[in-house]
N, C-alpha and C positions, 0 to 999 in steps of 0.2 A: 325087446331083449336088452336094449341099452339101459332102460329104466331099471330093470332087474339087477344089472351089474352095479349100478349106483347104490341101490338098496342094500345089497350084500356088503359093499365096502363100508358104508356108514355103520351098519350093524356090527361089523368087525371092530371098528374103532371104538364104539361105545363099549363093547365087551372087553376090549383091552384096558380101557380106562377104569372100568369097574374092578378089574383084577389088580390094578396098580394104583390105588388111591394115594394122594399126597399125605405123607405122615406129618402130623403137627409137631412142632418143636417141643421138646421136653423141658423139664425144670432146669434152671441154670446150674451148671457144675463148674463154670469158670467165669471170671470177671477180669476185664482189662480196663484200667483207667487211663484216659488220655493225659499227656504231659503238657506242661505250660512252661514257657521260657522264663517266667517270673510272674509274681502276683503284684499288681500295681496298687499302691496304697490309695484308699478312697475311691476305688473303682472295682467293678465286678469282672471276674474271669470265669467263663463257662467251661466246666469239665464234663466229660461224658464217660459213661461206663458201658462197655460192650459186653453183653452176656451171651454165653453159648452153652448148649446142652452137651451131653456126653458124646453126641455124634458130630459136634462142631457146628451145629446149626445155631444161627442167631436166635435168641429167645428173649423173653421179658421176665421181669421179676421185681420184687419190692426191694429197692436199693436203699441202704442206710449210709449217709455220708457223715464223716467225722473229721475233725481237725486235731492234729497232734499238739497244737499250741493256739488255743482260742484267743489268747492275748495278742497274738501276731496276726492271725487270720481266722475267719469263721466261714463255714460252708452251710448252705441251706439244703433242703430236701431235694432240690433239683440239680445239685452239683454246682451252684453258683458260689464262687469264692470271693469274699470281700476282705482285702488286706487292711489292717488297721494300724500296724506299727512295723518298725524294722525288725527283721529277724529271719529265721529259717523255719519252715513249716512243711509238714507232710500231710496230704489229704488222702483219706482212705474211703473206699466204697466197699460195702459188705452186702452180700446176698446169700441166703441159705447157709450162713456160717462160713462162706468163702469170701476172702478179701483180696484186694489189690490196692496199692498205694502209689502216689506220685513219688518221684525222687525227692530228696530234701531240696526244697525250692526256696530261694531267697526272695523276700519282698523288695520292692524298690519304689522310688517316688519321693514325696515331699512331706515333711512334718514341720509345723511352725508353732512356736509358743510365743504369745504376746506378753508385753510387760510395760512398765513405766518407771521413770527415775524419781528420786526424791525431789527433783526440781520440776516434775510434771511433764517430762518429755516421753515421747513414744519410743519403744524399743521392741525388738523381737529377736529370737534366736531360731535358727532353722537347721535342719538336717536333710540332706538330699543324696540320692543314689540313682544312677542311671540303671537301666535294665541289665546291662552287661557288667556293671561295675567299673567300666572303663571311663576315661576322661571324655567329656563331650567333644565333638568335632569343633564346635564353636564355644569357647569358654565364656563368652559374654551372653548372659541369660537375662532378658528383660523380665521384670515382674511388676505386678499391679496389686495394690492393697485397696480394697473397698471397705470402708468403715462407716460409722454413723455420720449422718449429714452434717452434724456440728463439728466433725473432725476434718477441718480444712476442705469443706464441701464434699467430704466422703471419699475422695480418691487421691492416691499417691502412686506415682510410677517412678521406677529407677531401674538399675541393672545390678545383678550379682556377677562376680567373676569367679568361675569354677575352674581353677587351674592347679589344684592341689594334686600333685603326682604321687604322693606318699600313701594315699589311702583311697579305697573305693567310695568312701563317704565324704561328703562335704558338710562341715559343721562350722557355724560362725554366729557370733553375736553382732547384731547391728544396733547401735545406740543412736543418740540424737545427732551424731555426726552424719549418719546415713539417712535418718528420717527426722528432719528438723521441724517437727510438728508437735505442739502440745498434745498430750494424751487425753483421750476422752473415754469414759467408761462405756462399754458396749461390745457388740459382736463385730468381728472383722473376717473378711475372706481374702486369702492370699493366692494369687495366680502367677505361676512361674512358667516360662516357655524355654525349653532347652532343645536345641536341634529340631525345632518345629513341632515338638510334642508338648502338650499342656499338662501341667500338674497343679492341683489345687489342695488347699487345706483351710480350715477355719480355726479361729482362736478368739479368746475373750480377753478384755483388759478391764481391770478394776483399779482406779487411781486412788481409792480411799486408803489402801494400805501402803505405807511408805517406810523405807529404811531411814534411820538417822544419817546425817552427814558423817563422812569419815574424818577423824581428827588425829592429831599427833603424828602426822606423816613426816618421816625424814628420809632423804635419799642422798646418799653420799658415796662417791667413788673412792674406794679404798686404794685403788691403783687404776691404771689404764686398762686393766683386765677384770676388775672386780667392782661390783656395786652392792652396797648394803642398803636395804629398805626396811624400815620399821613403821608400825602404826598401832593405834589403839583398837581394841575390840569394838565391833559394831553390833549392838544388840539386835537379834533377829536375823543376822546374816548366817548363811549356811556354808558359803565358800567365798573365796577371793581370787580375782584374776589380776595379775601384775604383768604389765608390758613395758619394755624399755624401747623408747622411740629415739631414733636419730632425727631430730627435728629439722636439722639443716638439709638432710637428703631425703626426708620424708620416708623413712624406712623403720620397720619393726626389727629390732636386733635380737630380742629374746622375750620369752614369756614364761609364766609359771602359775599353776593353780595351787591354792592352799585350802585344805578342808578345815572348816571351823572347828571340827571335833579334835583337831590336833593341838588346839590351844597355843598355836605358834603364830605370832604376829611379826615374824622376822624372816626375810628371805635374802640370801646372798647369791647374786648372779656372778658366775665365773666364766672364764674363757671368752671374755669380751675383747674387742679391739676399739678402744676409744681414742678420739683425736681431740686434743686440747683446743683446737681451732673451731670445733663444732659444738652445737647445743644439743643436749640430751634431756629427755623427760621420762619420768616414771608415770604411767597411768595405772591407778589402782581402783579396782571396781569391786564392791561388795554386793553379793547376791543372796536372795532368799532361796535360790535353786543352784544346782551345779551344772553349768552350761558347757561341759566338755563332751566329746563324742562317747566316751565310755559310760556316762551316766544319762545320756540324753533320753533314753526310753523311760527313765524313772521320773522325768519332770514334765511329761507331755500332758498334764492335766492342770486345770486352773490357769493361773498366770504367774508372772514373777515380778519382782521389784528389785531395784538396784540403786546404789549411790556410787558416785564416781568423783575422783579428784585427780588432777594432773599437777605435777610438781617438778620443777627444774632440778636436775641432778647436780649436786655440788662437786666440781671436779677437784682432783688432788692438787 
């Protein structure tokens, strides 16, 4: 009798299962794309697309991924995003004509452009942004450059100081004062460590193209608050950077960019506070590129060349 009861129970369960089969998920009617806090340059970020049918069941489907700005970041068929440059981008997943996108997301990380001077020295310009756009907890950031073996045995190390509070981007030109090594044509790798996180970029240097030396420079203080600087045109230059140094106290007092297209080889610095007991210099640099933050994304291919001169300012 006991065996008969067991048989009846099992038969009932099987009959119930047959009447209530599991319904397979239907085609996707909604898609939700995961968010990312930022897309790191020269690294991959994996996004996911969650698909659901009309009943809210998770389902599958053929997802197409697209980037709103491929010059800033690209995405492959599996939702892997690779950031290439600084900017804002939106990544979209589409299935069955239905789409969802990330929020507008900023890229972050490091870009570096290599170059050389007319005297054969190594130089580079860089642009950096933390993921949050906030100042690093530690503004001292060690870096390493790996270059050709003939470039000072291929390795140079130093530190950057990231303490600019006025912008979320850090952009600067490092000349032979920062990297006192003769330039060598070839490929280089730049590795920067900020708050324990590593950022990398690669660049090339070609020393065969050089700008002529800067000539005709005059630097005269019109008063203790104004300095007039003039110079001759440098063939091949796209822009000029002028910086006034307080040599005595080792400080930069002011700077200015001049676009070559303006045909203006004269700059008047105002609102200065000069001291007759101190020494001041003008540092004038001519570039084949424009190394300021607003133009940085436009110059991140190839390399750059510059010529530079320093001249003592004649006091009134």
